[in-house]
C-alpha positions as CSV (number, residue, x, y, z in Angstrom):
1,X,190.8,110.4,137.3
2,X,188.2,111.1,134.7
3,X,185.5,109.6,137.1
4,X,185.8,112.5,139.5
5,X,182.4,114.3,139.5
6,X,182.4,117.9,138.6
7,X,180.8,120.1,141.1
8,X,179.9,123.8,140.8
9,X,178.4,126.5,143.0
10,X,174.9,127.9,142.8
11,X,175.5,131.7,142.5
12,X,172.1,133.4,141.7
13,X,168.7,133.7,143.4
14,X,166.9,132.1,140.6
15,X,168.9,129.0,141.0
16,X,168.2,128.8,144.7
17,X,164.5,129.4,144.1
18,X,164.3,126.7,141.4
19,X,166.0,124.2,143.8
20,X,163.5,125.0,146.5
21,X,160.7,123.7,144.1
22,X,162.4,120.3,144.2
23,X,162.3,117.6,146.9
24,X,163.9,118.2,150.5
25,X,165.0,116.2,153.6
26,X,165.7,117.5,156.9
27,X,168.3,115.7,158.9
28,X,169.6,117.0,162.3
29,X,171.4,120.2,161.8
30,X,170.8,120.5,158.0
31,X,168.0,120.7,155.4
32,X,169.0,119.5,151.9
33,X,166.9,120.6,148.8
34,X,167.5,118.8,145.5
35,X,166.3,119.6,142.0
36,X,166.9,117.4,139.1
37,X,167.7,119.7,136.2
38,X,166.9,117.2,133.3
39,X,169.2,119.2,131.1
40,X,171.7,116.5,130.2
41,X,174.6,118.2,132.0
42,X,176.2,115.8,134.5
43,X,177.6,118.7,136.7
44,X,176.4,118.9,140.3
45,X,175.7,122.4,141.5
46,X,175.7,123.1,145.3
47,X,174.5,126.2,147.2
48,X,174.5,127.2,150.9
49,X,172.3,129.4,152.9
50,X,171.6,130.2,156.6
51,X,168.7,132.3,157.8
52,X,168.9,135.0,160.5
53,X,167.1,132.4,162.8
54,X,170.5,130.6,163.0
55,X,172.2,133.7,164.5
56,X,174.1,136.8,163.7
57,X,176.5,137.2,160.7
58,X,179.4,135.5,162.5
59,X,177.3,132.4,163.4
60,X,175.7,132.2,159.9
61,X,179.1,132.4,158.2
62,X,180.5,129.7,160.4
63,X,177.5,127.5,159.7
64,X,177.9,127.9,156.0
65,X,181.7,127.2,156.2
66,X,180.8,123.9,158.0
67,X,178.2,123.1,155.4
68,X,180.7,123.8,152.6
69,X,183.3,121.4,154.0
70,X,180.6,118.7,154.6
71,X,179.4,119.1,151.0
72,X,183.0,118.9,149.7
73,X,183.3,115.5,151.6
74,X,179.9,114.0,151.0
75,X,178.5,115.2,147.6
76,X,181.1,113.5,145.3
77,X,179.9,110.1,146.8
78,X,176.2,110.8,147.3
79,X,175.2,113.4,144.9
80,X,173.1,112.5,141.8
81,X,174.8,113.9,138.5
82,X,172.5,116.6,136.8
83,X,171.2,118.0,140.1
84,X,171.2,121.1,142.1
85,X,171.5,120.9,145.8
86,X,171.0,123.6,148.5
87,X,172.2,123.0,151.9
88,X,170.3,125.1,154.5
89,X,171.8,125.5,158.0
90,X,169.6,125.0,161.0
91,X,169.9,126.2,164.6
92,X,172.4,123.6,165.7
93,X,174.7,123.6,162.7
94,X,177.7,125.4,164.3
95,X,177.4,123.3,167.6
96,X,176.8,119.9,166.0
97,X,179.8,117.5,166.3
98,X,181.6,117.2,163.0
99,X,180.9,113.4,162.6
100,X,177.2,113.9,163.3
101,X,177.0,116.8,160.8
102,X,178.7,114.6,158.1
103,X,176.2,111.8,159.0
104,X,173.3,114.3,158.6
105,X,174.4,115.5,155.2
106,X,175.2,111.9,154.0
107,X,171.8,110.5,155.1
108,X,169.9,113.4,153.5
109,X,171.8,112.9,150.2
110,X,171.3,109.3,150.3
111,X,167.5,109.7,150.9
112,X,167.2,112.3,148.1
113,X,169.1,110.0,145.7
114,X,166.5,107.1,146.0
115,X,163.3,107.4,144.0
116,X,160.5,108.7,146.1
117,X,156.9,107.3,146.3
118,X,153.9,109.4,147.3
119,X,155.1,112.3,149.3
120,X,152.6,111.7,152.3
121,X,154.3,108.3,153.0
122,X,151.2,106.2,152.1
123,X,151.5,103.3,149.7
124,X,150.5,104.1,146.1
125,X,147.3,102.7,145.0
126,X,147.5,99.5,143.0
127,X,144.6,97.1,142.0
128,X,146.4,94.3,143.7
129,X,146.7,95.7,147.1
130,X,143.1,97.2,147.1
131,X,141.1,94.3,145.6
132,X,137.8,93.6,147.3
133,X,137.8,90.3,149.2
């Protein structure tokens, strides 16, 4: 059982702000932000947040509880060691069917785990694909 990934919680505001400077993916009812810490520590840290746009305190707490459970299920398989993740609840997080919420988190984690090219979606310049004819 030594291959079980260690997961901790983000607890302070500077940790959340640092993760916000990383890459992010919005999928359905969740936005996932990822920051590669580059500190050699294989621990995955995860934080959860919901803005007041989501609803009152009861709705925000329910959304964060659902995100915590989704992260508990998906981060061990899809998380990159040495990364900080922040899961941000969106408007439909509390009403989203459980299977679809898990799919949202899984697809965001998968997308963030793959290396990204240019952020605007265009192909990177290489002399071979831009050679004059």
